[in-house]
MDTraj code that builds the backbone (N, CA, C; nanometers):
import mdtraj as md
import numpy as np

residues = "MET ALA PHE GLY ASP GLN THR ARG GLU TYR LEU GLU ARG LYS LYS ALA ASP LEU TYR ALA LEU LEU LEU ASP TRP ALA GLY ARG LEU GLU GLU TYR ALA LYS LEU ASN ALA PRO TRP LYS ASP ARG THR SER HIS ALA ARG GLN SER LEU HIS GLY GLY VAL ASP THR ASP ASP ASP ARG PHE VAL LEU TYR LEU SER HIS GLY MET GLU TYR GLY ILE TRP LEU GLU LEU ALA HIS GLY GLY ASN TYR SER ILE VAL ARG PRO THR ALA ASP ALA HIS LEU SER ARG ILE ARG ARG THR VAL THR GLY TYR TRP GLY ASP".split()
xyz = np.array([
    [8.0535, -0.1039, 7.8425],
    [7.9132, -0.1175, 7.8076],
    [7.8900, -0.2603, 7.7570],
    [7.7917, -0.3245, 7.8094],
    [7.7597, -0.4618, 7.7729],
    [7.6884, -0.4661, 7.6376],
    [7.6950, -0.5826, 7.5738],
    [7.6308, -0.6020, 7.4449],
    [7.4821, -0.5671, 7.4507],
    [7.4156, -0.6101, 7.5541],
    [7.2732, -0.5833, 7.5695],
    [7.2432, -0.4347, 7.5778],
    [7.3317, -0.3599, 7.6437],
    [7.3138, -0.2144, 7.6533],
    [7.3247, -0.1479, 7.5165],
    [7.4207, -0.1942, 7.4365],
    [7.4380, -0.1389, 7.3016],
    [7.3153, -0.1689, 7.2158],
    [7.2639, -0.2870, 7.2303],
    [7.1461, -0.3241, 7.1534],
    [7.0260, -0.2401, 7.1942],
    [7.0081, -0.2202, 7.3229],
    [6.8979, -0.1365, 7.3708],
    [6.9118, 0.0073, 7.3209],
    [7.0322, 0.0604, 7.3261],
    [7.0557, 0.1964, 7.2785],
    [7.0256, 0.2072, 7.1286],
    [7.0695, 0.1090, 7.0528],
    [7.0450, 0.1066, 6.9096],
    [6.8951, 0.1074, 6.8818],
    [6.8230, 0.0204, 6.9488],
    [6.6780, 0.0121, 6.9272],
    [6.6070, 0.1396, 6.9710],
    [6.6510, 0.2015, 7.0776],
    [6.5904, 0.3278, 7.1219],
    [6.6126, 0.4382, 7.0200],
    [6.7334, 0.4426, 6.9619],
    [6.7613, 0.5404, 6.8559],
    [6.6747, 0.5141, 6.7338],
    [6.6629, 0.3871, 6.6972],
    [6.5798, 0.3509, 6.5810],
    [6.4350, 0.3909, 6.6045],
    [6.3837, 0.3682, 6.7238],
    [6.2451, 0.4051, 6.7539],
    [6.2264, 0.5559, 6.7514],
    [6.3235, 0.6301, 6.8039],
    [6.3145, 0.7761, 6.8008],
    [6.3149, 0.8277, 6.6576],
    [6.3999, 0.7688, 6.5755],
    [6.4053, 0.8092, 6.4354],
    [6.2790, 0.7690, 6.3600],
    [6.2230, 0.6531, 6.3946],
    [6.0965, 0.6109, 6.3338],
    [5.9854, 0.7091, 6.3679],
    [5.9836, 0.7548, 6.4915],
    [5.8841, 0.8535, 6.5329],
    [5.8962, 0.9797, 6.4458],
    [6.0189, 1.0251, 6.4251],
    [6.0422, 1.1438, 6.3413],
    [5.9993, 1.1183, 6.1974],
    [6.0278, 1.0013, 6.1459],
    [5.9867, 0.9647, 6.0109],
    [5.8348, 0.9678, 5.9971],
    [5.7655, 0.9118, 6.0946],
    [5.6196, 0.9100, 6.0900],
    [5.5607, 1.0498, 6.1089],
    [5.6240, 1.1319, 6.1913],
    [5.5771, 1.2710, 6.2048],
    [5.5863, 1.3439, 6.0722],
    [5.6919, 1.3172, 5.9981],
    [5.7053, 1.3771, 5.8655],
    [5.5892, 1.3322, 5.7766],
    [5.5585, 1.2036, 5.7794],
    [5.4440, 1.1531, 5.7022],
    [5.3139, 1.2151, 5.7495],
    [5.2979, 1.2344, 5.8797],
    [5.1757, 1.2962, 5.9324],
    [5.1563, 1.4359, 5.8728],
    [5.2645, 1.5110, 5.8636],
    [5.2575, 1.6433, 5.8028],
    [5.2214, 1.6370, 5.6557],
    [5.2774, 1.5397, 5.5853],
    [5.2455, 1.5247, 5.4428],
    [5.0986, 1.4869, 5.4226],
    [5.0491, 1.3947, 5.5047],
    [4.9096, 1.3542, 5.4955],
    [4.8163, 1.4719, 5.5231],
    [4.8488, 1.5462, 5.6274],
    [4.7665, 1.6626, 5.6621],
    [4.7644, 1.7637, 5.5483],
    [4.8798, 1.7939, 5.4934],
    [4.8878, 1.8900, 5.3843],
    [4.8067, 1.8432, 5.2635],
    [4.8240, 1.7164, 5.2283],
    [4.7510, 1.6609, 5.1145],
    [4.6006, 1.6700, 5.1375],
    [4.5564, 1.6319, 5.2556],
    [4.4136, 1.6326, 5.2862],
    [4.3563, 1.7743, 5.2799],
    [4.4279, 1.8703, 5.3338],
    [4.3797, 2.0066, 5.3318],
    [4.3730, 2.0629, 5.1891],
    [4.4680, 2.0249, 5.1070],
    [4.4688, 2.0733, 4.9686],
    [4.3641, 2.0037, 4.8817],
    [4.3308, 1.8801, 4.9145],
    [4.2456, 1.8003, 4.8267],
    [4.1067, 1.7691, 4.8828],
    [4.0715, 1.8238, 4.9963],
    [3.9379, 1.7990, 5.0517],
    [3.8339, 1.8453, 4.9499],
    [3.7393, 1.7576, 4.9150],
    [3.6489, 1.7878, 4.8042],
    [3.5282, 1.8741, 4.8381],
    [3.5088, 1.9053, 4.9624],
    [3.3900, 1.9835, 4.9958],
    [3.4137, 2.1327, 4.9725],
    [3.3050, 2.2052, 4.9575],
    [3.3104, 2.3506, 4.9422],
    [3.3119, 2.4114, 5.0817],
    [3.4120, 2.4930, 5.1081],
    [3.4253, 2.5548, 5.2404],
    [3.3184, 2.6597, 5.2621],
    [3.2631, 2.6569, 5.3816],
    [3.1735, 2.7647, 5.4240],
    [3.2451, 2.8517, 5.5251],
    [3.3080, 2.7857, 5.6229],
    [3.3811, 2.8600, 5.7257],
    [3.5299, 2.8293, 5.7246],
    [3.5707, 2.7267, 5.6525],
    [3.7085, 2.6746, 5.6482],
    [3.7483, 2.6013, 5.7749],
    [3.6587, 2.5896, 5.8721],
    [3.6930, 2.5235, 5.9979],
    [3.7243, 2.3751, 5.9779],
    [3.6452, 2.3063, 5.8957],
    [3.6689, 2.1628, 5.8740],
    [3.8056, 2.1409, 5.8103],
    [3.8369, 2.2192, 5.7100],
    [3.9658, 2.2047, 5.6396],
    [4.0811, 2.2372, 5.7350],
    [4.0685, 2.3455, 5.8086],
    [4.1750, 2.3863, 5.9006],
    [4.1952, 2.2867, 6.0137],
    [4.0884, 2.2150, 6.0518],
    [4.1001, 2.1252, 6.1660],
    [4.1504, 1.9853, 6.1294],
    [4.1653, 1.9552, 6.0000],
    [4.2264, 1.8286, 5.9622],
    [4.3687, 1.8253, 6.0197],
    [4.4028, 1.7160, 6.0847],
    [4.5354, 1.7090, 6.1438],
    [4.5899, 1.5658, 6.1449],
    [4.7180, 1.5579, 6.1245],
    [4.7877, 1.4313, 6.1299],
    [4.8804, 1.4287, 6.2487],
    [4.9146, 1.3095, 6.2918],
    [5.0049, 1.2962, 6.4044],
    [5.0484, 1.1521, 6.4236],
    [5.1204, 1.1302, 6.5315],
    [5.1682, 0.9970, 6.5662],
    [5.1438, 0.9758, 6.7141],
    [5.0775, 0.8660, 6.7457],
    [5.0602, 0.8245, 6.8854],
    [5.1534, 0.7078, 6.9112],
    [5.2070, 0.7028, 7.0320],
    [5.2939, 0.5915, 7.0682],
    [5.2443, 0.5290, 7.1975],
    [5.2672, 0.3999, 7.2066],
    [5.2337, 0.3244, 7.3266],
    [5.3354, 0.2111, 7.3360],
    [5.4315, 0.2266, 7.4227],
    [5.5431, 0.1315, 7.4329],
    [5.6120, 0.1207, 7.2978],
    [5.6031, 0.0064, 7.2334],
    [5.6717, -0.0144, 7.1069],
    [5.5784, -0.0056, 6.9868],
    [5.4631, 0.0537, 7.0053],
    [5.3642, 0.0642, 6.8984],
    [5.3519, 0.2096, 6.8546],
    [5.3500, 0.2295, 6.7242],
    [5.3357, 0.3630, 6.6674],
    [5.2093, 0.3652, 6.5813],
    [5.1295, 0.4702, 6.5962],
    [5.0078, 0.4838, 6.5164],
    [5.0133, 0.6183, 6.4446],
    [5.0219, 0.6111, 6.3146],
    [5.0172, 0.7306, 6.2293],
    [4.8703, 0.7561, 6.1979],
    [4.8247, 0.8797, 6.2174],
    [4.6826, 0.9065, 6.1958],
    [4.6598, 1.0382, 6.1237],
    [4.5407, 1.0454, 6.0643],
    [4.4871, 1.1678, 6.0044],
    [4.3430, 1.1732, 6.0465],
    [4.2986, 1.2850, 6.0992],
    [4.1605, 1.2928, 6.1453],
    [4.1060, 1.4351, 6.1358],
    [3.9748, 1.4402, 6.1513],
    [3.9039, 1.5679, 6.1554],
    [3.9094, 1.6216, 6.2975],
    [3.9114, 1.7519, 6.3099],
    [3.9078, 1.8141, 6.4411],
    [3.7710, 1.8722, 6.4732],
    [3.6794, 1.8638, 6.3776],
    [3.5453, 1.9148, 6.3991],
    [3.4510, 1.7964, 6.4214],
    [3.3520, 1.8159, 6.5088],
    [3.2586, 1.7082, 6.5389],
    [3.1841, 1.6597, 6.4150],
    [3.1580, 1.7481, 6.3225],
    [3.0828, 1.7090, 6.2036],
    [3.1709, 1.6471, 6.0944],
    [3.2989, 1.6292, 6.1216],
    [3.3889, 1.5687, 6.0246],
    [3.3447, 1.4302, 5.9823],
    [3.2882, 1.3547, 6.0746],
    [3.2409, 1.2205, 6.0412],
    [3.1352, 1.2249, 5.9318],
    [3.0530, 1.3294, 5.9334],
    [2.9492, 1.3414, 5.8317],
    [3.0071, 1.3785, 5.6968],
    [3.1157, 1.4532, 5.6961],
    [3.1826, 1.4825, 5.5689],
    [3.2395, 1.3534, 5.5094],
    [3.2863, 1.2643, 5.5955],
    [3.3435, 1.1391, 5.5491],
    [3.2375, 1.0399, 5.5005],
    [3.1223, 1.0396, 5.5641],
    [3.0232, 0.9357, 5.5370],
    [2.9044, 0.9807, 5.4529],
    [2.8743, 1.1087, 5.4535],
    [2.7537, 1.1584, 5.3859],
    [2.7693, 1.1543, 5.2338],
    [2.6581, 1.1537, 5.1671],
    [2.6534, 1.1630, 5.0207],
    [2.7378, 1.0556, 4.9519],
    [2.7313, 0.9347, 5.0060],
    [2.8041, 0.8238, 4.9447],
    [2.9549, 0.8383, 4.9502],
    [3.0042, 0.9151, 5.0453],
    [3.1479, 0.9341, 5.0588],
    [3.2065, 1.0357, 4.9628],
    [3.1204, 1.1106, 4.8948],
    [3.1693, 1.2093, 4.7969],
    [3.2508, 1.3220, 4.8600],
    [3.2373, 1.3411, 4.9898],
    [3.3117, 1.4468, 5.0574],
    [3.4236, 1.3922, 5.1451],
    [3.4484, 1.2629, 5.1368],
    [3.5515, 1.2053, 5.2233],
    [3.6911, 1.2451, 5.1756],
    [3.7814, 1.2581, 5.2714],
    [3.9200, 1.2898, 5.2391],
    [4.0165, 1.2044, 5.3197],
    [3.9779, 1.1563, 5.4367],
    [4.0707, 1.0799, 5.5194],
    [4.1092, 0.9493, 5.4501],
    [4.0114, 0.8705, 5.4114],
    [4.0415, 0.7421, 5.3451],
    [4.1116, 0.7615, 5.2113],
    [4.0658, 0.8525, 5.1261],
    [4.1388, 0.8738, 5.0003],
    [4.2840, 0.9174, 5.0205],
    [4.3093, 0.9944, 5.1245],
    [4.4464, 1.0357, 5.1544],
    [4.5293, 0.9152, 5.1958],
    [4.4737, 0.8329, 5.2839],
    [4.5449, 0.7120, 5.3259],
    [4.5716, 0.6213, 5.2053],
    [4.4704, 0.6014, 5.1229],
    [4.4859, 0.5149, 5.0053],
    [4.5942, 0.5674, 4.9113],
    [4.6012, 0.6974, 4.8954],
    [4.6986, 0.7573, 4.8029],
    [4.8434, 0.7455, 4.8525],
    [4.8602, 0.7297, 4.9829],
    [4.9960, 0.7321, 5.0398],
    [5.0420, 0.6008, 5.1037],
    [4.9522, 0.5087, 5.1247],
    [4.9840, 0.3904, 5.2035],
    [5.1016, 0.3094, 5.1492],
    [5.1073, 0.2873, 5.0215],
    [5.2171, 0.2057, 4.9684],
    [5.3524, 0.2746, 4.9873],
    [5.3576, 0.4073, 4.9716],
    [5.4843, 0.4787, 4.9931],
    [5.5231, 0.4804, 5.1396],
    [5.4229, 0.4932, 5.2273],
    [5.4525, 0.4896, 5.3709],
    [5.5094, 0.3527, 5.4069],
    [5.4473, 0.2480, 5.3582],
    [5.4977, 0.1121, 5.3851],
    [5.6411, 0.0954, 5.3362],
    [5.6684, 0.1429, 5.2159],
    [5.8044, 0.1298, 5.1613],
    [5.9064, 0.2051, 5.2452],
    [5.8737, 0.3258, 5.2890],
    [5.9713, 0.4019, 5.3663],
    [5.9946, 0.3393, 5.5028],
    [5.8884, 0.2895, 5.5664],
    [5.9059, 0.2270, 5.6984],
    [5.9819, 0.0947, 5.6846],
    [5.9456, 0.0149, 5.5853],
    [6.0150, -0.1108, 5.5627],
    [6.1617, -0.0846, 5.5290],
    [6.1872, 0.0129, 5.4456],
    [6.3238, 0.0484, 5.4100],
    [6.4022, 0.0998, 5.5289],
    [6.3365, 0.1731, 5.6143],
    [6.4021, 0.2248, 5.7340],
    [6.4507, 0.1112, 5.8228],
    [6.3663, 0.0110, 5.8440],
    [6.4047, -0.1016, 5.9306],
    [6.4975, -0.1982, 5.8592],
    [6.5031, -0.1900, 5.7269],
    [6.5860, -0.2826, 5.6511],
    [6.7334, -0.2441, 5.6446],
    [6.7653, -0.1198, 5.6830],
    [6.9059, -0.0813, 5.6712],
    [6.9932, -0.1341, 5.7806],
])
top = md.Topology()
chain = top.add_chain()
for i, resn in enumerate(residues, 1):
    res = top.add_residue(resn, chain, resSeq=i)
    for name in ("N", "CA", "C"):
        top.add_atom(name, md.element.get_by_symbol(name[0]), res)
traj = md.Trajectory(xyz[None], top)
């Protein structure tokens, strides 16, 4: 096996593990958002449809949290943001996510 092949294999393993790490964070973000959404449930559909995940495109990974209901945007923006949960969830976790990803690539 050539040096370049070993390097490619190493990077592919690192990317696969990074995907798993981010999926774990997606689950944490989703759980936090569902537990801490400030609105009063009428049907529970908005709370249940909050979902986190990871999108990939070549070497780019996007960790996300979003609403699954069309009216989710109004929960985020209406009433001066008093019902928002996506941004507060991101704000509450961003520094820890950065540390874990930076630490992962630093080993």
